[in-house]
C-alpha positions as CSV (number, residue, x, y, z in Angstrom):
1,X,198.1,-14.7,59.8
2,X,195.6,-13.1,62.2
3,X,196.3,-15.8,64.8
4,X,200.0,-15.0,64.6
5,X,199.3,-11.3,65.1
6,X,197.4,-12.0,68.3
7,X,200.1,-14.3,69.6
8,X,202.7,-11.5,69.1
9,X,200.2,-9.1,70.6
10,X,199.8,-11.3,73.7
11,X,203.6,-11.6,74.1
12,X,204.0,-7.8,73.7
13,X,201.5,-7.1,76.4
14,X,203.2,-9.6,78.7
15,X,206.6,-8.2,78.1
16,X,205.4,-4.6,79.0
17,X,203.2,-5.4,82.0
18,X,203.4,-2.0,83.7
19,X,202.6,0.0,80.5
20,X,199.9,-2.4,79.5
21,X,198.4,-2.2,83.0
22,X,198.3,1.6,82.9
23,X,196.5,1.5,79.5
24,X,194.1,-1.2,80.5
25,X,193.1,0.4,83.8
26,X,192.6,3.8,82.2
27,X,190.6,2.4,79.4
28,X,188.5,0.1,81.6
29,X,187.5,3.1,83.9
30,X,186.5,5.1,80.9
31,X,184.6,2.2,79.4
32,X,182.8,1.6,82.7
33,X,181.7,5.2,82.9
34,X,180.5,5.1,79.2
35,X,178.4,2.1,80.0
36,X,176.7,3.8,83.0
37,X,176.1,6.9,80.9
38,X,174.5,4.8,78.1
39,X,172.3,2.9,80.6
40,X,171.2,6.1,82.3
41,X,170.4,8.0,79.0
42,X,168.6,4.9,77.6
43,X,166.4,4.9,80.8
44,X,166.1,8.7,80.9
45,X,164.8,9.1,77.3
46,X,162.5,6.1,77.6
47,X,160.8,7.5,80.8
48,X,157.3,5.9,81.1
49,X,157.3,4.6,77.5
50,X,156.9,1.0,78.8
51,X,153.1,1.7,79.2
52,X,151.3,-0.1,76.5
53,X,149.2,3.0,75.7
54,X,152.0,5.6,76.3
55,X,151.7,7.1,72.8
56,X,148.0,7.8,73.3
57,X,148.2,9.1,76.9
58,X,148.2,12.8,77.4
59,X,148.5,15.1,80.4
60,X,146.2,18.1,80.7
61,X,148.1,21.3,81.6
62,X,147.1,24.9,81.9
63,X,148.8,28.1,80.8
64,X,148.8,31.4,82.8
65,X,150.5,34.7,82.4
66,X,152.7,35.8,85.3
67,X,154.6,39.1,85.3
68,X,154.4,39.2,81.5
69,X,155.7,35.7,81.1
70,X,153.9,32.6,80.0
71,X,154.0,29.7,82.5
72,X,152.6,26.2,82.1
73,X,151.4,24.1,85.1
74,X,151.0,20.4,85.3
75,X,147.9,20.5,87.4
76,X,144.3,20.9,86.2
77,X,140.8,21.5,87.5
78,X,139.2,18.4,88.9
79,X,136.1,18.3,86.7
80,X,138.2,18.5,83.4
81,X,138.8,14.8,83.1
82,X,135.2,13.7,83.3
83,X,134.2,16.7,81.1
84,X,136.6,15.6,78.4
85,X,135.4,12.0,78.5
86,X,131.7,13.1,78.3
87,X,132.1,15.7,75.5
88,X,134.7,14.3,73.2
89,X,134.2,11.0,71.5
90,X,138.0,10.6,70.7
91,X,138.7,10.3,74.5
92,X,138.7,6.6,75.5
93,X,139.1,7.3,79.2
94,X,140.2,10.0,81.6
95,X,142.0,9.5,84.9
96,X,142.6,12.0,87.7
97,X,145.1,11.8,90.5
98,X,145.4,13.7,93.7
99,X,148.3,13.8,96.2
100,X,148.5,14.3,100.0
101,X,150.8,13.7,102.8
102,X,149.8,11.1,105.4
103,X,151.1,9.2,108.4
104,X,150.7,5.5,108.1
105,X,150.4,3.4,111.3
106,X,151.3,-0.3,110.9
107,X,152.7,-3.0,113.1
108,X,156.3,-1.8,112.2
109,X,155.7,1.8,113.4
110,X,154.7,5.1,112.0
111,X,155.7,6.3,108.5
112,X,155.4,9.6,106.7
113,X,154.2,8.8,103.2
114,X,152.7,10.3,100.1
115,X,149.3,9.0,99.3
116,X,147.7,9.2,95.9
117,X,144.0,9.1,95.0
118,X,143.1,8.0,91.4
119,X,140.1,7.2,89.3
120,X,139.3,3.5,88.9
121,X,140.6,3.4,85.3
122,X,144.1,4.0,86.5
123,X,145.3,0.4,86.0
124,X,143.5,0.2,82.6
125,X,145.4,3.3,81.4
126,X,148.8,2.5,82.9
127,X,150.8,-0.7,82.7
128,X,151.4,-1.2,86.4
129,X,150.6,-4.9,87.0
130,X,149.5,-6.0,90.4
131,X,151.5,-8.8,92.0
132,X,148.5,-9.5,94.3
133,X,144.9,-8.4,94.5
134,X,142.8,-6.6,92.0
135,X,142.3,-3.0,90.7
136,X,138.8,-3.2,92.0
137,X,140.3,-2.1,95.3
138,X,140.1,1.4,94.0
139,X,136.3,1.2,94.1
140,X,136.3,0.5,97.8
141,X,136.3,3.5,100.2
142,X,138.4,1.7,102.8
143,X,140.6,-0.1,100.3
144,X,144.2,0.8,99.5
145,X,146.7,-0.6,97.0
146,X,150.4,-0.6,98.1
147,X,153.6,-0.5,96.1
148,X,155.9,-3.4,96.4
149,X,158.3,-1.3,98.4
150,X,155.6,0.0,100.8
151,X,154.3,-3.5,101.4
152,X,157.8,-4.7,102.4
153,X,158.2,-1.6,104.6
154,X,154.9,-2.0,106.5
155,X,154.7,-5.8,106.6
156,X,158.3,-7.2,106.3
157,X,158.4,-11.0,105.9
158,X,154.5,-11.1,105.7
159,X,151.8,-11.2,103.1
160,X,150.4,-7.7,103.0
161,X,147.1,-8.7,101.4
162,X,144.1,-8.2,103.7
163,X,146.2,-6.5,106.4
164,X,145.0,-3.4,108.1
165,X,146.7,0.0,108.3
166,X,145.6,3.3,109.9
167,X,146.2,6.5,108.0
168,X,146.2,10.0,109.5
169,X,145.3,12.8,107.0
170,X,146.8,16.1,108.1
171,X,146.5,15.1,111.7
172,X,142.8,15.7,111.6
173,X,141.2,12.4,110.4
174,X,142.4,8.9,111.0
175,X,141.0,6.2,108.8
176,X,141.4,2.4,108.9
177,X,142.2,0.9,105.5
178,X,142.5,-2.7,104.2
179,X,145.2,-3.7,101.7
180,X,143.4,-4.8,98.6
181,X,146.3,-5.1,96.3
182,X,150.1,-5.0,96.0
183,X,151.8,-3.7,92.9
184,X,154.7,-5.5,91.2
185,X,158.1,-3.7,91.5
186,X,158.1,-0.6,89.3
187,X,160.4,-0.4,86.3
188,X,163.4,1.9,86.9
189,X,162.3,4.3,84.2
190,X,158.9,5.4,85.6
191,X,158.1,8.8,87.0
192,X,154.6,7.9,88.1
193,X,155.4,5.6,91.0
194,X,153.2,5.6,94.1
195,X,153.5,4.2,97.6
196,X,149.8,4.1,98.6
197,X,146.9,4.4,96.1
198,X,143.2,4.9,97.0
199,X,140.1,5.6,94.8
200,X,139.4,9.2,93.9
201,X,136.0,9.2,95.4
202,X,137.5,8.0,98.7
203,X,139.0,11.5,99.1
204,X,135.6,13.3,99.0
205,X,134.6,12.8,102.6
206,X,138.2,13.7,103.6
207,X,137.8,16.9,101.6
208,X,140.9,16.1,99.7
209,X,139.1,15.6,96.3
210,X,136.3,17.7,95.0
211,X,135.2,16.1,91.7
212,X,132.7,18.9,90.8
213,X,134.6,22.0,91.9
214,X,136.2,23.9,89.0
215,X,138.3,25.9,91.4
216,X,139.9,22.8,93.0
217,X,143.0,21.5,91.3
218,X,143.9,17.8,90.8
219,X,147.5,16.7,90.9
220,X,147.2,15.5,87.3
221,X,144.6,14.7,84.7
222,X,145.5,12.0,82.1
223,X,143.4,11.3,79.0
224,X,143.8,8.3,76.8
225,X,142.8,8.9,73.2
226,X,141.3,6.3,70.9
227,X,143.6,5.0,68.1
228,X,144.1,7.2,65.1
229,X,142.5,10.3,66.7
230,X,144.0,13.8,66.8
231,X,145.2,15.4,70.0
232,X,145.2,18.8,68.2
233,X,141.4,18.8,67.8
234,X,140.9,17.9,71.4
235,X,143.3,20.7,72.5
236,X,141.2,23.2,70.6
237,X,138.0,21.9,72.1
238,X,139.3,22.4,75.6
239,X,139.1,26.1,75.2
240,X,135.4,25.9,76.3
241,X,136.5,24.9,79.8
242,X,138.6,28.0,80.4
243,X,135.6,30.2,81.2
244,X,134.2,27.7,83.6
245,X,137.4,27.6,85.7
246,X,138.0,31.3,85.6
247,X,134.4,32.0,86.8
248,X,134.9,29.6,89.7
249,X,138.4,30.9,90.6
250,X,138.9,34.5,89.4
251,X,142.2,34.7,91.2
252,X,143.8,32.2,88.8
253,X,143.1,33.4,85.3
254,X,143.9,30.5,83.0
255,X,144.7,31.5,79.4
256,X,144.4,28.0,77.8
257,X,144.7,24.3,78.3
258,X,147.3,22.2,76.5
259,X,148.1,18.5,76.1
260,X,151.4,16.9,76.7
261,X,152.1,13.4,75.5
262,X,153.5,10.9,78.0
263,X,155.9,9.2,75.6
264,X,156.9,12.2,73.5
265,X,156.8,15.3,75.7
266,X,156.4,18.7,74.1
267,X,159.5,20.8,73.6
268,X,160.2,22.7,76.8
269,X,158.2,20.2,78.9
270,X,161.0,20.2,81.5
271,X,159.9,23.8,82.3
272,X,156.3,22.8,83.2
273,X,155.7,23.6,86.9
274,X,154.3,20.7,89.0
275,X,154.5,18.3,86.1
276,X,153.4,14.9,87.4
277,X,156.4,13.1,85.8
278,X,159.8,14.3,84.9
279,X,160.5,15.4,81.3
280,X,164.0,15.1,79.8
281,X,166.1,18.3,80.3
282,X,168.3,19.1,77.3
283,X,171.3,19.8,79.6
284,X,171.2,16.4,81.3
285,X,172.5,14.4,78.3
286,X,175.0,17.1,77.5
287,X,176.5,16.8,81.0
288,X,176.6,13.0,81.1
289,X,177.9,12.6,77.6
290,X,180.4,15.3,78.3
291,X,181.7,13.4,81.4
292,X,181.9,10.2,79.4
293,X,183.7,11.8,76.5
294,X,186.1,13.5,78.9
295,X,187.2,10.3,80.6
296,X,187.3,8.5,77.3
297,X,189.5,11.2,75.7
298,X,191.8,11.1,78.7
299,X,192.3,7.4,78.5
300,X,192.8,7.5,74.7
301,X,195.4,10.3,75.1
302,X,197.2,8.2,77.7
303,X,197.3,5.2,75.3
304,X,198.5,7.3,72.4
305,X,201.2,9.1,74.4
306,X,202.5,6.0,76.1
307,X,202.4,3.9,72.9
308,X,204.5,6.6,71.1
309,X,206.9,6.5,74.0
310,X,207.2,2.8,73.8
311,X,208.1,3.0,70.1
312,X,211.7,3.7,71.0
313,X,212.0,0.2,72.3
314,X,210.5,-1.4,69.2
315,X,212.5,0.5,66.5
316,X,214.9,-2.4,65.9
317,X,212.0,-4.9,65.7
318,X,210.3,-2.6,63.1
319,X,213.5,-2.2,61.2
320,X,214.2,-6.0,61.0
321,X,210.6,-6.8,60.0
322,X,210.8,-4.2,57.2
323,X,214.3,-5.4,56.1
324,X,212.9,-9.0,55.6
325,X,210.1,-7.8,53.5
326,X,207.4,-6.7,56.0
327,X,205.0,-4.1,54.5
328,X,203.6,-1.0,56.3
329,X,200.1,-2.5,56.1
330,X,201.2,-5.6,57.9
331,X,202.9,-3.6,60.6
332,X,199.8,-1.5,61.0
333,X,197.7,-4.6,61.3
334,X,200.1,-6.0,63.9
335,X,200.0,-2.9,66.1
336,X,196.2,-2.6,65.7
337,X,195.9,-6.3,66.8
338,X,197.9,-5.5,69.9
339,X,195.6,-2.5,70.6
340,X,192.4,-4.5,69.9
341,X,193.5,-7.2,72.4
342,X,194.3,-4.6,75.0
343,X,190.9,-2.9,74.4
344,X,189.1,-6.2,74.6
345,X,190.6,-6.8,78.0
346,X,189.7,-3.3,79.0
347,X,186.1,-3.8,77.8
348,X,185.7,-7.0,80.0
349,X,187.2,-5.2,83.0
350,X,185.0,-2.1,82.3
351,X,181.9,-4.2,82.2
352,X,182.9,-5.8,85.6
353,X,183.8,-2.4,87.0
354,X,180.4,-0.9,86.0
355,X,178.4,-3.9,87.4
356,X,180.3,-4.2,90.7
357,X,181.0,-0.5,91.5
358,X,179.5,2.1,89.2
359,X,175.9,0.9,88.8
360,X,175.3,0.2,92.5
361,X,176.8,3.6,93.4
362,X,174.7,5.3,90.8
363,X,171.5,3.7,92.1
364,X,172.4,4.6,95.7
365,X,172.4,8.3,94.9
366,X,169.8,8.7,92.1
367,X,166.1,8.4,92.1
368,X,166.0,7.0,88.7
369,X,167.5,3.5,88.8
370,X,169.4,1.6,86.1
371,X,170.2,-2.0,85.6
372,X,172.8,-3.8,83.5
373,X,172.0,-7.1,81.9
374,X,173.7,-8.6,78.8
375,X,170.6,-10.7,78.0
376,X,167.9,-8.0,78.1
377,X,168.2,-6.7,74.5
378,X,170.5,-6.5,71.6
379,X,171.0,-2.8,72.1
380,X,173.5,-3.3,74.8
381,X,175.6,-5.6,72.6
382,X,175.5,-3.2,69.7
383,X,176.7,-0.4,72.1
384,X,179.5,-2.5,73.6
385,X,180.7,-3.7,70.2
386,X,180.6,-0.1,68.9
387,X,182.4,1.1,72.0
388,X,185.1,-1.6,71.4
389,X,185.6,-0.5,67.8
390,X,185.6,3.2,68.7
391,X,188.1,2.6,71.5
392,X,190.4,0.6,69.3
393,X,190.4,3.1,66.4
394,X,190.5,6.2,68.6
395,X,193.4,5.0,70.7
396,X,195.4,2.8,68.3
397,X,195.1,4.3,64.8
398,X,197.7,7.1,65.2
399,X,200.4,5.1,67.1
400,X,200.1,2.2,64.6
401,X,200.4,4.5,61.6
402,X,203.2,6.6,63.1
403,X,205.3,3.7,64.4
404,X,205.1,1.8,61.1
405,X,206.1,4.8,59.1
406,X,209.8,4.9,60.2
407,X,212.2,4.3,57.2
408,X,214.3,1.2,57.6
409,X,217.7,2.9,56.9
410,X,216.9,5.7,59.4
411,X,216.1,3.2,62.1
412,X,219.4,1.3,61.8
413,X,221.3,4.6,61.6
414,X,219.6,5.7,64.9
415,X,218.0,8.7,63.3
416,X,214.4,7.7,64.0
417,X,213.0,8.0,67.5
418,X,210.0,9.4,69.2
419,X,210.2,13.2,69.4
420,X,208.7,14.9,72.4
421,X,208.7,18.1,70.4
422,X,206.1,16.9,68.0
423,X,203.3,19.4,67.7
424,X,200.6,16.7,67.8
425,X,202.2,15.1,70.9
426,X,202.5,18.4,72.7
427,X,198.9,19.1,71.8
428,X,197.7,15.8,73.2
429,X,199.7,16.3,76.4
430,X,198.4,19.8,76.7
431,X,194.7,18.7,76.2
432,X,195.2,16.0,78.8
433,X,196.5,18.5,81.3
434,X,193.7,20.9,80.5
435,X,191.1,18.2,81.1
436,X,192.8,17.2,84.4
437,X,192.9,20.8,85.6
438,X,189.3,21.5,84.4
439,X,187.7,18.5,86.1
440,X,189.5,19.1,89.4
441,X,188.7,22.8,89.4
442,X,185.0,22.1,88.6
443,X,184.9,19.5,91.5
444,X,186.5,21.9,94.0
445,X,184.2,24.7,92.8
446,X,181.2,22.4,93.4
447,X,182.3,21.6,96.9
448,X,183.0,25.3,97.6
449,X,179.6,26.3,96.4
450,X,178.0,24.6,99.4
451,X,180.4,26.4,101.7
452,X,179.5,29.8,100.2
453,X,175.8,29.1,100.7
454,X,176.4,28.2,104.3
455,X,178.4,31.4,104.9
456,X,175.5,33.6,103.6
457,X,173.8,35.7,106.2
458,X,170.4,34.3,107.4
459,X,169.1,37.7,108.3
460,X,168.2,36.5,111.8
461,X,169.6,34.3,114.6
462,X,168.6,30.7,113.9
463,X,170.5,29.4,116.9
464,X,168.3,29.1,120.0
465,X,165.0,28.1,118.2
466,X,163.4,24.7,118.4
467,X,160.6,23.9,116.0
468,X,158.1,21.1,116.7
469,X,156.0,19.6,113.9
470,X,152.4,19.2,115.0
471,X,150.3,16.2,114.0
472,X,146.8,17.0,115.1
473,X,144.6,20.0,115.5
474,X,144.5,21.3,119.1
475,X,148.0,20.1,119.9
476,X,149.5,23.6,120.0
477,X,147.4,24.8,122.9
478,X,148.3,21.7,125.0
479,X,152.0,21.8,124.1
480,X,152.2,25.6,124.7
481,X,150.9,25.2,128.3
482,X,153.6,22.5,128.9
483,X,156.3,24.7,127.3
484,X,155.5,27.8,129.3
485,X,156.1,25.8,132.5
486,X,159.8,25.5,131.5
487,X,161.8,28.5,132.7
488,X,164.4,27.9,129.9
489,X,161.7,28.6,127.2
490,X,161.3,32.3,126.5
491,X,158.8,32.4,123.6
492,X,156.2,30.0,122.2
493,X,154.3,30.6,119.0
494,X,152.2,28.8,116.4
495,X,152.6,28.7,112.6
496,X,150.7,27.2,109.8
497,X,153.8,27.1,107.6
498,X,157.4,27.8,108.6
499,X,160.4,29.8,107.4
500,X,162.9,27.4,105.9
501,X,160.6,24.4,105.6
502,X,157.3,25.4,104.1
503,X,156.4,28.6,102.2
504,X,153.4,29.2,100.0
505,X,153.4,31.2,96.8
506,X,150.6,33.6,96.4
507,X,149.7,36.9,94.8
508,X,148.8,40.3,96.4
509,X,147.8,43.6,95.0
510,X,149.9,46.6,95.8
511,X,148.0,49.6,94.5
512,X,147.1,48.5,90.9
513,X,150.1,46.2,90.6
514,X,150.0,42.4,91.2
515,X,153.0,40.9,93.0
516,X,153.9,37.3,93.7
517,X,155.1,36.8,97.2
518,X,156.0,34.1,99.8
519,X,153.1,33.8,102.2
520,X,153.6,32.8,105.8
521,X,150.9,32.4,108.4
522,X,152.1,32.7,112.0
523,X,150.9,33.6,115.4
524,X,151.9,36.2,118.0
525,X,155.4,35.6,119.3
526,X,156.6,33.8,116.1
527,X,159.0,36.6,115.2
528,X,160.5,36.7,118.6
529,X,160.8,32.9,118.8
530,X,162.5,32.9,115.4
531,X,164.9,35.8,116.2
532,X,163.6,37.8,113.2
533,X,164.7,41.5,113.5
534,X,162.2,44.3,113.2
535,X,163.2,47.3,111.0
536,X,160.1,49.4,111.6
537,X,156.6,49.2,113.0
538,X,155.7,46.3,115.2
539,X,155.1,42.5,115.3
540,X,151.8,40.8,115.9
541,X,150.8,41.0,119.6
542,X,148.5,38.8,121.6
543,X,146.6,41.8,122.9
544,X,145.8,43.0,119.4
545,X,144.4,39.8,117.9
546,X,141.3,41.4,116.5
547,X,143.2,44.2,114.8
548,X,146.0,41.9,113.6
549,X,143.6,39.7,111.8
550,X,143.6,42.3,109.1
551,X,147.2,43.2,109.4
552,X,150.4,42.0,107.8
553,X,154.1,42.1,108.4
554,X,156.4,42.3,105.3
555,X,160.1,42.1,104.7
556,X,162.5,44.6,103.2
557,X,162.5,43.0,99.8
558,X,158.7,43.4,99.6
559,X,159.1,47.1,100.4
560,X,161.9,47.6,97.9
561,X,160.1,45.8,95.0
562,X,156.8,47.5,95.7
563,X,158.4,51.0,95.8
564,X,156.8,51.9,99.2
565,X,158.5,55.0,100.8
566,X,156.5,54.8,104.0
567,X,155.2,51.2,104.2
568,X,153.6,51.4,107.7
569,X,149.9,51.9,107.4
570,X,149.9,51.2,103.6
571,X,147.4,48.6,102.4
572,X,147.6,45.6,100.2
573,X,144.9,43.3,99.0
574,X,144.8,39.5,99.0
575,X,141.9,37.2,98.1
576,X,139.6,40.3,97.9
577,X,140.5,41.5,101.4
578,X,142.4,44.6,102.4
579,X,145.3,44.2,104.9
580,X,147.3,47.0,106.6
581,X,151.1,46.8,106.9
582,X,152.0,47.1,110.6
583,X,155.6,46.0,110.5
584,X,158.7,45.5,108.4
585,X,161.3,42.8,109.2
586,X,164.9,42.5,107.9
587,X,165.2,40.2,104.9
588,X,165.7,36.6,106.0
589,X,166.8,33.4,104.4
590,X,163.8,31.3,103.2
591,X,165.7,28.7,101.3
592,X,169.3,27.3,101.4
593,X,170.1,29.0,98.0
594,X,168.8,31.8,95.9
595,X,168.1,35.5,96.2
596,X,165.9,37.2,98.8
597,X,162.2,37.0,97.9
598,X,159.3,39.4,99.0
599,X,157.4,37.9,101.9
600,X,154.2,38.7,103.7
601,X,153.2,37.3,107.2
602,X,149.5,36.9,108.1
603,X,148.1,36.1,111.5
604,X,147.4,32.4,111.7
605,X,144.5,30.5,113.3
606,X,146.0,28.6,116.3
607,X,143.7,25.7,115.7
608,X,145.2,25.1,112.2
609,X,148.8,25.2,113.4
610,X,151.2,22.8,111.8
611,X,154.3,24.0,113.7
612,X,155.2,25.2,117.2
613,X,158.3,27.5,117.4
614,X,160.0,28.2,120.7
615,X,163.0,30.2,121.8
616,X,165.1,28.7,124.5
617,X,167.9,30.2,126.7
618,X,171.5,29.8,125.4
619,X,173.1,26.5,126.2
620,X,169.8,24.7,126.9
621,X,169.0,23.3,123.5
622,X,169.4,19.5,124.2
623,X,167.6,19.9,127.6
624,X,164.7,21.8,126.0
625,X,164.3,19.2,123.2
626,X,164.2,16.4,125.8
627,X,161.6,18.3,127.8
628,X,159.4,18.9,124.8
629,X,159.8,15.2,123.7
630,X,158.6,14.1,127.2
631,X,155.7,16.6,127.0
632,X,154.7,15.2,123.6
633,X,154.8,11.6,124.8
634,X,152.3,12.6,127.5
635,X,149.9,14.0,124.9
636,X,150.4,11.6,122.0
637,X,152.2,8.4,122.8
638,X,151.3,6.8,119.5
639,X,153.0,9.3,117.1
640,X,156.7,9.8,117.1
641,X,158.0,13.2,118.2
642,X,159.3,15.3,115.3
643,X,161.4,18.4,115.9
644,X,164.4,20.2,114.6
645,X,166.7,23.1,115.6
646,X,166.3,26.0,113.2
647,X,170.0,26.3,112.5
648,X,169.7,22.7,111.0
649,X,166.6,23.4,108.9
650,X,168.6,23.2,105.6
651,X,170.7,20.2,106.5
652,X,168.7,17.8,104.4
653,X,169.3,20.0,101.3
654,X,173.0,20.2,102.0
655,X,173.1,16.4,102.5
656,X,171.6,15.9,99.1
657,X,173.8,18.5,97.6
658,X,176.9,16.9,99.1
659,X,175.8,13.6,97.6
660,X,175.9,15.2,94.1
661,X,179.1,17.1,95.0
662,X,180.6,13.7,96.0
663,X,179.6,12.3,92.6
664,X,181.4,15.2,90.9
665,X,184.4,14.6,93.2
666,X,184.5,11.0,92.1
667,X,184.5,12.1,88.5
668,X,187.3,14.6,89.1
669,X,189.2,11.9,91.0
670,X,188.8,9.4,88.1
671,X,190.0,12.0,85.6
672,X,192.9,12.9,87.8
673,X,193.8,9.2,88.4
674,X,193.8,8.5,84.6
675,X,195.9,11.6,84.0
676,X,198.2,10.6,86.8
677,X,198.8,7.2,85.1
678,X,199.3,9.0,81.8
679,X,201.9,11.4,83.4
680,X,203.7,8.4,84.8
681,X,203.8,6.9,81.3
682,X,205.0,10.1,79.8
683,X,207.7,10.3,82.5
684,X,208.8,6.8,81.6
685,X,209.0,7.9,78.0
686,X,211.0,11.0,79.0
687,X,213.4,8.9,81.0
688,X,214.1,6.6,78.0
689,X,214.6,9.6,75.6
690,X,216.9,11.5,77.9
691,X,219.1,8.7,79.3
692,X,222.0,9.4,77.0
693,X,221.7,13.2,77.3
694,X,221.6,13.1,81.1
695,X,224.6,10.8,81.2
696,X,226.7,13.3,79.2
697,X,225.4,16.2,81.3
698,X,226.5,14.4,84.4
699,X,230.0,13.7,83.0
700,X,230.3,17.4,82.2
701,X,229.5,18.3,85.9
702,X,225.7,18.9,85.9
703,X,224.0,18.4,89.4
704,X,221.0,16.2,90.0
705,X,218.8,19.3,90.4
706,X,219.9,20.7,87.0
707,X,219.3,17.3,85.3
708,X,215.8,17.1,86.9
709,X,214.9,20.6,85.9
710,X,216.2,20.1,82.4
711,X,214.3,16.9,81.9
712,X,210.9,18.3,83.2
713,X,211.1,21.8,81.9
714,X,208.8,20.9,79.0
715,X,206.3,19.2,81.4
716,X,206.3,22.3,83.6
717,X,205.6,24.6,80.7
718,X,202.7,22.5,79.5
719,X,201.3,22.3,83.1
720,X,201.5,26.1,83.4
721,X,199.8,26.7,80.1
722,X,197.1,24.1,80.8
723,X,196.5,25.5,84.3
724,X,196.0,29.0,82.8
725,X,193.7,27.8,80.1
726,X,191.6,25.5,82.3
727,X,191.3,28.1,85.1
728,X,190.2,30.7,82.6
729,X,187.6,28.4,81.0
730,X,186.3,27.3,84.5
731,X,186.2,30.9,85.8
732,X,184.4,32.2,82.7
733,X,182.0,29.3,82.7
734,X,181.1,29.6,86.3
735,X,180.5,33.3,86.0
736,X,178.2,32.7,83.1
737,X,176.4,30.0,85.0
738,X,176.1,32.2,88.0
739,X,174.5,35.0,86.0
740,X,172.1,32.6,84.3
741,X,171.0,30.9,87.6
742,X,171.4,33.9,90.0
743,X,167.7,33.5,91.0
744,X,168.4,29.9,92.2
745,X,171.9,30.0,93.6
746,X,172.1,33.7,94.6
747,X,175.4,35.6,94.8
748,X,177.4,32.5,95.8
749,X,180.7,32.6,93.9
750,X,183.8,30.8,95.3
751,X,186.8,32.9,95.7
752,X,190.4,32.7,94.4
753,X,191.3,30.1,97.1
754,X,189.1,27.4,95.4
755,X,191.0,27.8,92.1
756,X,194.3,27.9,93.9
757,X,193.6,24.7,95.8
758,X,192.5,22.9,92.7
759,X,195.6,23.9,90.8
760,X,197.9,23.0,93.7
761,X,196.3,19.6,93.8
762,X,197.0,18.8,90.2
763,X,200.5,20.1,90.4
764,X,201.1,17.9,93.4
765,X,199.8,14.9,91.6
766,X,201.9,15.7,88.6
767,X,205.0,16.0,90.8
768,X,204.3,12.6,92.3
769,X,203.8,11.1,88.8
770,X,207.2,12.2,87.5
771,X,209.1,12.0,90.8
772,X,210.3,8.4,90.5
773,X,211.4,8.6,86.9
774,X,213.1,12.0,87.6
775,X,214.9,10.4,90.6
776,X,216.1,7.5,88.4
777,X,217.3,10.0,85.8
778,X,219.3,12.0,88.4
779,X,220.8,8.7,89.7
780,X,221.9,7.4,86.3
781,X,225.4,5.9,86.0
782,X,227.1,7.5,83.0
783,X,229.6,4.7,82.5
784,X,227.0,2.0,82.1
785,X,224.8,4.1,79.9
786,X,227.5,5.4,77.5
787,X,229.2,2.0,77.3
788,X,226.1,0.7,75.5
789,X,226.2,3.5,72.9
């Protein structure tokens, strides 16, 4: 019997190719998205749990109080690791890591990389197998271990083992290193990946690691406990190290140390500042699951609505089968068999769609990679079978029960048909439209947010400023001399860090109150080169260098938050030293998003400059950049010239944001596409239901316009209601989000035009979806239609 059901199901699908195609495409898209979400969440919640000892590895973190709030940091004093290993028998081993930026010189060119230092027990603690070489390379001062990706980058088509590279640390020290090992490719679900790895002791002569200094912070300290030992007892014992650190660094008063497990992070671990590896954020699964459920619901609503519309064509079949003894259960089984066959085809296409399109696209925009293999584990099979069953029941149960419930006598008397006035049907249609409007509005708002950020005032004139990144100490003086010989260059100034690219967080004392500020170190002429505007007082001047060494320039936000009425001449304290405020600048944009922050400028040491900022005459930007590039080549032909125009300083952020916005745009596009197919199916259903009515209207003199309006009045009403509901939800949700994240996104709220554009887009797609069926309805020939009645 089951075989016959599937034969009939196959014939039914073939006889309704268009409708079957709409359902299959919609369901396959939704299934493909569900597969990607499953793969991502499986990887996301298993981050770093592939390490053999993951359940026994803990990160050492410290707790401080900042402005009355408790904050946890993922860094730790460098001596903590060895102290724990020496004083607590439950600690099997401790490993510290440190991080620095470096330039790597190889035969393929110069690369900016992140270099890690780690204790020799690193590869004993973590399951990172080496494809070549030995972990003993961490014991050698001139040895380095490369990741698989770094080895291919530095030595493409070559064996990297034993090869030499040169590494420049901060532009001050160049060191020749030999490759002693190459790691195997990292799993996609690791947050502890590295490009270059050296021994922790190798950083001592470079002054990048200070193993015995309690005031120096390591990037991370990991401890591995012995089996069946308690982390709670160790955490209590760490209290003895608080006093040692605070005595060495009174400016950073640690309250306590805590442990955070690598495999099972503490609640709220995602809030830890500078955590060495990512912790799952509770909103991430909500967002991804929400997207998957949204597309899944849309495709199921499509199937239900279209299946109900097709019931009109199958009433006689149902009546005959009931008349010859067919039971309701048999009819339900028949329709469920058709649905199951359709869902099975959609599942196969969804798997192919996810493998060919979705997974590669996801990996191209996300740091965390996913892979799809049907042979890796049984979990993927359980998920796919569960997804098939859920899809079959969710999309097919109601149509099968509804269609099979028509009484036989009513069918032959013509009293049973699909009613577009059904409350459930209208509810499904309305929800479908609400989802369509909501996703498109959210996508447009996301795109608009970047535009609002770009329109925000910078507080200064970034156009006309070129910033050169310096590589070595002493370069500023030489480049400055070259720059001053160019008549197009008006100001040249050094900076240790730079507005828009690098800011340091520090604390200062204003009276008896401690305040966290953004710290900038810049030389005389920096404000003029940047176009920063002076509100009162003065800038740093070359003729006042001795005086300005103990002077600072602050911004308006600093003055406002500090409550200073007459700031010029007032003193602040930082690192035990008193500084006098000599100038106040207008607030300026330090980051692409967020609210204005208090800032303090100190006079920098020119020999420690990392940036050179220069102001050029209008219209000479390209010429000035070419001039400075040539000057750089004369001074340092081995290092690539690196510079940017200040008005483009946030472009990398907006590029990344646009990538995420594009992802949201694709999601909105998929939702709209599925809804569009559903609307087309509903329009087909409407055409079939109103064929006789429209013919009679036409005989009585109704125009094509009147027929179209009459046929689509219900759709229009549903669209209007859905538009109002979705716009209200999105507007309220965005306002709530904006209030909760004001510190990060600032006062950037897209206006009415974004909502209007999104609504017009959906209405336009809806009009296209129903236009062909409406046209056929208006062109119907009454004679042919009524002759068949």
